[in-house]
KOLVOPA-978628 format. One line per 2 residues: number of its first residue (from 1); their letters; for each residue x, y, z of C-alpha. Coordinates in steps of 0.1 Angstrom, whole numbers. Layout:
N
NUM = A = X,Y,Z; ...
***
This chain:
244
1 = MA = 1,1,1; 12,35,-8
3 = TS = 24,55,21; 19,87,5
5 = SA = -15,100,-10; 2,123,-31
7 = VK = 8,92,-55; -29,90,-63
9 = MG = -31,127,-72; 0,131,-90
11 = FE = 18,156,-66; 45,130,-53
13 = SE = 71,144,-71; 66,181,-63
15 = IG = 91,200,-46; 73,206,-15
17 = AQ = 71,168,-6; 101,167,16
19 = PP = 114,142,40; 108,128,69
21 = LG = 72,133,58; 71,136,21
23 = FW = 38,148,9; 18,157,36
25 = DP = -18,168,37; -35,162,70
27 = LG = -60,184,64; -71,168,33
29 = LL = -70,204,14; -58,187,-18
31 = AE = -79,154,-16; -97,164,-47
33 = AD = -74,190,-59; -63,196,-94
35 = QE = -29,211,-106; -43,246,-103
37 = RF = -57,245,-68; -21,229,-60
39 = DR = -2,257,-77; -25,284,-58
41 = LR = -18,266,-24; 20,266,-31
43 = YV = 19,303,-45; 6,311,-10
45 = ET = 29,290,8; 57,304,-9
47 = KH = 47,339,0; 39,333,40
49 = GR = 72,316,40; 92,347,26
51 = IA = 69,367,51; 76,344,80
53 = ML = 117,348,72; 113,385,73
55 = AI = 95,384,106; 117,359,122
57 = LG = 146,378,111; 132,412,124
59 = HL = 123,393,157; 161,383,160
61 = VT = 174,416,151; 153,437,176
63 = SA = 156,409,203; 198,418,199
65 = GI = 188,454,207; 192,469,176
67 = RL = 167,495,166; 163,519,134
69 = PG = 173,555,140; 144,582,142
71 = EI = 107,578,151; 83,550,142
73 = AY = 54,576,154; 55,615,163
75 = GL = 74,615,196; 78,576,197
77 = PF = 114,568,187; 121,533,174
79 = AD = 145,530,206; 118,526,229
81 = MK = 97,499,207; 97,468,226
83 = TG = 98,432,210; 75,408,200
85 = LA = 37,410,209; 48,437,234
87 = AF = 52,459,204; 13,464,203
89 = ET = 15,479,236; 39,507,222
91 = IP = 27,514,189; -5,537,191
93 = AA = -39,522,178; -40,545,146
95 = GI = -6,536,139; -16,494,140
97 = AQ = -48,505,119; -26,524,95
99 = TV = -1,493,92; -34,466,85
101 = AF = -50,489,63; -18,494,42
103 = IG = -12,458,38; -48,452,29
105 = LI = -49,479,1; -15,460,-13
107 = EL = -36,427,-15; -67,439,-30
109 = GF = -50,466,-53; -30,434,-65
111 = QA = -62,413,-70; -79,439,-91
113 = RQ = -50,444,-116; -31,411,-112
115 = EE = -29,400,-150; -17,436,-158
117 = IE = 7,436,-132; 21,401,-140
119 = EA = 24,411,-179; 44,442,-172
121 = QL = 67,424,-150; 73,397,-176
123 = KA = 83,424,-200; 105,440,-173
125 = SS = 120,410,-160; 155,395,-171
127 = AV = 138,361,-162; 124,358,-196
129 = KM = 157,350,-213; 165,324,-183
131 = GF = 132,308,-183; 120,310,-149
133 = ES = 94,340,-157; 64,316,-152
135 = EI = 78,299,-119; 53,303,-87
137 = GA = 78,321,-68; 81,352,-93
139 = QP = 54,371,-72; 47,409,-72
141 = PL = 55,435,-66; 95,424,-75
143 = GF = 85,394,-98; 113,374,-106
145 = WD = 141,389,-83; 176,377,-83
147 = PL = 198,406,-68; 228,383,-60
149 = GL = 226,370,-94; 221,333,-81
151 = LA = 203,320,-113; 226,340,-133
153 = EA = 237,311,-154; 215,285,-137
155 = DQ = 196,255,-154; 165,241,-139
157 = ER = 182,218,-116; 199,247,-100
159 = FD = 167,263,-97; 149,237,-85
161 = RL = 174,232,-56; 173,267,-44
163 = RY = 133,263,-47; 138,232,-24
165 = VE = 156,252,2; 137,282,0
167 = TK = 106,258,7; 120,243,37
169 = HG = 134,273,53; 100,290,48
171 = RI = 83,262,66; 109,264,94
173 = AM = 106,302,99; 64,297,100
175 = LA = 71,272,127; 94,298,144
177 = IL = 75,330,142; 45,309,155
179 = GH = 65,298,185; 77,330,191
181 = LV = 41,344,194; 30,316,213
183 = TS = 55,319,239; 54,359,239
185 = AG = 19,355,250; 30,337,279
187 = IR = 19,301,270; 45,272,280
189 = LP = 43,237,279; 40,218,310
191 = GE = 69,198,326; 108,206,324
193 = IA = 129,213,291; 158,201,312
195 = YG = 164,186,348; 153,213,371
197 = LP = 145,237,347; 107,239,339
199 = FA = 93,257,306; 75,281,325
201 = DM = 112,298,334; 122,297,298
203 = KT = 127,333,284; 116,343,248
205 = GL = 135,349,217; 175,351,218
207 = AA = 172,354,259; 163,317,259
209 = FE = 201,311,252; 208,327,287
211 = TI = 185,299,302; 190,267,281
213 = PA = 222,248,296; 251,250,269
215 = AG = 248,210,270; 210,213,258
217 = IA = 220,237,229; 250,215,219
219 = QT = 224,187,222; 200,203,198
221 = VA = 223,216,173; 238,180,170
223 = FI = 202,164,165; 194,190,137
225 = GL = 226,182,121; 225,142,124
227 = IE = 190,144,110; 204,165,77
229 = LG = 234,146,75; 215,113,75
231 = FQ = 191,124,52; 218,135,27
233 = AR = 233,98,32; 200,82,24
235 = QE = 183,107,4; 177,86,-31
237 = EI = 165,56,-6; 144,78,17
239 = EE = 124,95,-10; 121,61,-31
241 = AQ = 104,47,1; 80,76,4
243 = LK = 68,73,-32; 58,36,-28
***
């Protein structure tokens, strides 16, 4: 019997079907989906993964005490801004409303003129000559954006490898920013993270490294490394087993 429901839906070879879970759809969002539905969800996942990577990077930077110069609002310098969910205690209500409205206008404006915007991007994008202009990740407002030239001489295999890594990191970032928001809200697991160290005593963000014993940090890094190295050593075998 197949271990992956992707086999019958034709998505088993998609880049996002990554070990150790392979194609994983616990909510059944793709139970009766066609390629158009899959591409739409992949488009949204890629977009949200990029937002999450920026969000967790911003959290790490502000948690390290780094702030922009100047003011975020009249009489409110960036230096006085708190981190995480506590930022909402600092930003004026009008500022929060303005931010939400601005994001909403961008989304609605793009939806209203999507075809026109995408057509203009294709004309202006150097991706046309590289053949990646139709890839899902080429999203407005930047279209195909490669400021470091990583794909300047790339073939499809190189592109797929970078998309694989981006998808993976986007998913990790979504979990990371979600974990940050949950812990910033004061929610903790029961029990202990280490002997004599309850989860309730854990700090949030980078301050967690002040709480976790050095041996615990080393153990976590080693565990992640073993998973990565173990997969690389048996990648073909694992992927073949997932398809069966």
